[in-house]
C-alpha positions in Angstrom: -0.3 -1.1 -8.2 -2.8 0.9 -6.3 -6.1 -0.2 -7.6 -8.5 2.2 -9.4 -12.2 2.7 -8.4 -11.7 1.8 -4.7 -10.5 5.3 -4.0 -11.2 8.3 -6.2 -9.2 11.3 -5.1 -9.1 13.9 -7.9 -5.3 13.8 -7.6 -5.2 10.5 -9.5 -8.6 9.1 -10.4 -9.5 8.9 -14.1 -12.9 10.1 -15.2 -14.1 6.7 -16.2 -13.8 5.4 -12.6 -16.8 7.5 -11.4 -19.2 5.2 -13.2 -17.2 2.0 -12.8 -18.7 -1.2 -11.4 -17.6 -4.0 -9.1 -17.0 -6.1 -12.2 -14.7 -3.4 -13.5 -12.7 -3.6 -10.3 -12.7 -7.4 -10.4 -11.4 -7.5 -14.0 -8.5 -5.2 -13.2 -7.5 -7.4 -10.3 -7.9 -10.6 -12.4 -5.6 -9.0 -15.0 -3.0 -8.2 -12.3 -3.2 -11.8 -11.0 -3.0 -13.3 -14.5 -0.1 -11.1 -15.8 2.2 -11.4 -12.8 1.8 -8.1 -10.9 3.3 -8.5 -7.4 0.4 -6.8 -5.4 -2.7 -4.8 -5.6 -3.4 -2.1 -3.0 -6.2 -0.2 -1.6 -6.5 2.8 0.9 -8.3 3.3 4.2 -10.5 6.2 5.1 -13.6 5.9 7.4 -15.3 9.2 6.6 -14.3 12.3 4.6 -15.3 15.8 5.9 -17.2 18.1 3.6 -14.4 20.5 3.4 -12.2 17.9 1.7 -14.9 16.0 -0.2 -14.5 18.1 -3.4 -10.8 17.1 -3.7 -10.8 13.7 -2.1 -14.3 12.5 -2.9 -16.2 10.3 -0.4 -15.5 7.1 -2.4 -13.1 5.1 -0.3 -13.8 1.3 -0.1 -13.1 -0.4 3.1 -9.8 -2.3 2.7 -10.6 -5.4 4.7 -13.9 -5.9 2.8 -12.4 -5.1 -0.5 -9.3 -7.2 -0.2 -11.2 -10.1 1.3 -13.4 -10.1 -1.8 -10.5 -9.8 -4.1 -8.8 -12.7 -2.4 -11.6 -14.9 -3.4 -11.3 -14.2 -7.1 -7.5 -14.3 -7.4 -4.8 -16.9 -6.8 -1.4 -15.4 -6.5 -1.3 -11.6 -6.4 -0.6 -10.2 -3.0 -3.1 -8.0 -1.2 -1.8 -4.8 0.3 -3.2 -1.8 2.2 -1.6 1.4 1.1 -2.2 2.4 3.7 -4.3 1.3 6.6 -4.5 3.6 9.6 -4.3 1.3 12.6 -4.5 4.2 15.1 -8.1 4.6 14.4 -8.9 1.2 15.9 -7.7 -1.0 18.8 -4.8 -3.3 17.7 -6.7 -6.4 18.7 -9.5 -5.4 16.3 -7.0 -4.7 13.5 -5.2 -8.0 14.2 -8.5 -9.9 14.0 -9.4 -8.5 10.7 -6.1 -8.8 9.0 -5.2 -12.2 10.5 -8.4 -13.5 9.1 -7.7 -11.9 5.6 -4.3 -13.5 5.7 -5.7 -16.9 6.6 -8.4 -16.7 4.0 -6.0 -15.6 1.2 -3.4 -18.3 2.1 -0.8 -15.8 3.2 -1.0 -13.1 0.7 -1.4 -10.0 3.0 1.0 -7.0 3.1 -0.1 -4.7 5.8 0.9 -1.2 4.8 0.3 1.4 7.6 0.3 5.1 8.1 -0.5 7.7 10.6 -3.5 9.3 8.8 -4.1 12.9 8.0 -7.8 13.8 8.2 -8.4 15.5 11.6 -12.1 15.2 11.5 -11.9 11.5 11.0 -9.9 11.1 14.2 -12.2 13.4 16.2 -15.4 11.4 15.0 -13.8 8.2 16.3 -12.5 9.7 19.5 -8.8 9.4 18.7 -6.2 12.1 19.5 -5.1 13.5 16.1 -2.1 15.4 17.6 -0.6 12.1 19.0 -1.4 10.0 15.9 2.3 9.3 15.3 3.0 8.1 18.8 -0.2 6.0 18.6 1.0 4.4 15.4 4.3 3.6 16.8 2.8 1.7 19.7 0.1 0.2 17.5 2.8 -1.4 15.3 4.5 -2.8 18.3 1.2 -4.3 19.5 0.4 -5.6 16.0 3.7 -7.4 15.7 2.6 -9.4 18.8 -1.0 -9.8 17.9 -0.2 -10.9 14.3 2.5 -13.3 15.4 2.2 -17.0 15.9 1.0 -17.0 19.5 -2.7 -17.8 20.0 -2.6 -15.6 23.2 -0.4 -12.6 22.4 0.5 -10.0 24.9 1.5 -6.4 24.8 1.9 -3.8 27.5 2.3 -0.2 26.6 1.2 3.3 27.3 -2.1 3.2 25.4 -2.7 -0.5 24.7 -2.3 -3.5 26.9 -3.6 -7.0 26.5 -2.8 -10.6 27.5 -4.6 -13.8 28.0 -7.0 -13.1 25.1 -6.9 -15.7 22.3 -7.5 -15.0 18.6 -7.9 -17.6 15.9 -7.4 -18.1 13.0 -3.8 -17.2 13.1 -2.2 -15.6 10.0 -1.0 -18.0 7.3 2.4 -16.2 7.1 5.1 -16.9 9.7 6.3 -15.4 11.8 3.6 -12.8 10.8 2.5 -10.7 7.7 5.0 -8.0 6.7 4.3 -4.5 8.0 5.3 -1.8 5.6 5.3 1.9 6.5 3.8 4.6 4.1 4.9 8.2 4.0 7.8 10.4 3.3 7.9 12.7 6.3 10.9 12.4 8.7 8.7 10.7 11.2 7.4 8.2 8.7 11.0 7.3 7.4 12.2 6.9 10.9 9.2 4.7 11.7 10.0 2.6 8.6 13.7 2.3 9.6 13.1 1.3 13.2 9.8 -0.6 13.0 9.0 -1.5 9.4 9.6 -4.4 7.2 9.2 -2.2 4.1 8.8 1.5 3.2 6.3 3.0 0.8 7.2 6.6 -0.1 4.5 9.1 -0.8 5.2 11.1 -4.0 9.0 11.4 -3.7 10.6 12.4 -7.0 13.4 10.2 -8.1 16.2 12.6 -7.1 15.0 12.7 -3.5 14.9 8.9 -3.1 18.7 8.2 -2.6 18.8 10.5 0.3 15.6 9.1 1.9 17.0 5.5 1.4 20.4 6.4 2.9 18.6 7.9 6.0 16.5 4.8 6.4 19.5 2.6 6.2 21.5 4.7 8.7 18.6 4.9 11.2 18.0 1.2 10.8 21.7 0.4 11.6 21.7 2.8 14.6 18.6 1.0 16.0 20.4 -2.4 15.6 17.8 -3.7 13.3 19.5 -6.4 11.2 16.6 -7.7 9.1 16.5 -6.3 5.5 13.9 -3.7 4.5 11.9 -3.7 1.3 12.2 -0.3 -0.3 9.5 0.9 -2.6 8.8 3.7 -5.0 5.9 5.1 -7.0 6.8 5.6 -10.6 5.6 8.3 -12.8 2.3 7.6 -14.7 2.9 5.3 -17.6 1.5 4.7 -21.1 3.0 1.9 -23.2 3.2 3.1 -26.8 2.1 6.4 -28.3 -1.1 7.5 -26.7 -2.6 9.8 -29.3 -4.2 11.8 -26.5 -3.0 14.1 -23.8 -1.7 11.9 -21.0 -0.1 14.8 -19.0 3.4 16.1 -19.0 4.7 13.8 -16.3 3.5 10.6 -18.0 6.3 8.4 -19.3 5.2 7.1 -22.8 6.9 5.3 -25.7 8.4 2.0 -26.6 8.6 -0.8 -24.0 12.4 -0.9 -24.0 12.6 2.9 -23.3 10.1 2.7 -20.5 12.1 -0.4 -19.0 15.3 1.6 -19.2 13.7 4.4 -17.4 12.3 2.2 -14.6 15.7 0.4 -14.2 17.0 3.6 -12.7 15.0 2.8 -9.6 17.0 -0.4 -9.0 20.2 1.5 -9.4 19.3 3.8 -6.5 18.3 1.0 -4.2 14.6 0.5 -4.9 13.2 -3.1 -4.7 9.7 -2.7 -5.9 7.9 -0.2 -8.0 4.3 0.8 -7.7 2.8 1.6 -11.1 -0.1 3.7 -12.4 -1.3 3.7 -16.0 -3.1 6.6 -17.7 -6.3 5.3 -19.3 -9.8 6.3 -20.5 -11.5 3.0 -19.7 -11.2 -0.3 -18.0 -10.3 -2.0 -21.1 -7.5 0.5 -21.9 -6.2 0.0 -18.4 -6.2 -3.8 -18.6 -4.7 -3.6 -22.1 -1.9 -1.4 -20.6 -1.3 -3.8 -17.7 -1.0 -6.7 -20.2 1.4 -4.7 -22.4 3.6 -3.9 -19.5 3.7 -7.5 -18.3 4.5 -8.8 -21.8 6.7 -6.1 -23.3 8.2 -4.1 -20.4 8.7 -6.4 -17.5 11.0 -8.8 -19.3 13.5 -6.0 -19.8 13.5 -4.7 -16.2 16.4 -7.0 -15.0 18.5 -6.9 -18.1 
């Protein structure tokens, strides 16, 4: 699941998050860790321009700092960026940050990456917004080298070149932490197919996913990439049981077995993991929903 509190776009943030505390965030993550969620995720924005602040808010926790803190209070849940924007930084800087995080968390990092979309953010950091896709492509190639097992990695490309520069600690995962690509544009799905270890769609409805998955598989085969790719999906908002309040027309509510049956449709179309979001009016309601999902819905997902 994408974590609450750490990013508060009006598209998905619940009202209670505006006054939430660090302890609220910590308790949500402890619940995910305790109840068997696969990963928790957070976003990456450096600064939000005033023209977008009304919709996006300016609350975006730094992912490296946030996931490092959460690594220290959990034991098993994986820690993902959904998504980091490597193009805003040099690959060696990104590699240093996330290799350290993977080392400190005993190999729990999933590095989800994306091209970014806020033009002013790129301008402020001196990065070419119009070329952000090409920059991300090369950044991924550079990161594969820099996050690999070599203490002195090397990469030579159009924008980034390095060799003879050592970085330790190395990541705990071998040969390196997985790189998942976020986004549903043609460029993003091509990037996922050719360069990614996983794909994280951005808001695709269920009926669009089979076509997207087929395209990724075709492009991957054409590129000669033999390794399997982890296909993700973002489910509709959920509420286990009968809410007794307006949870919105898209929210899936009801008995655990019915919700499980609905979610099993994702597996049938080729999805390997589902990112969840629960409608809730407080931290307690959210953690109760998470616990109910783990206890009453998850056991039915593979049946």
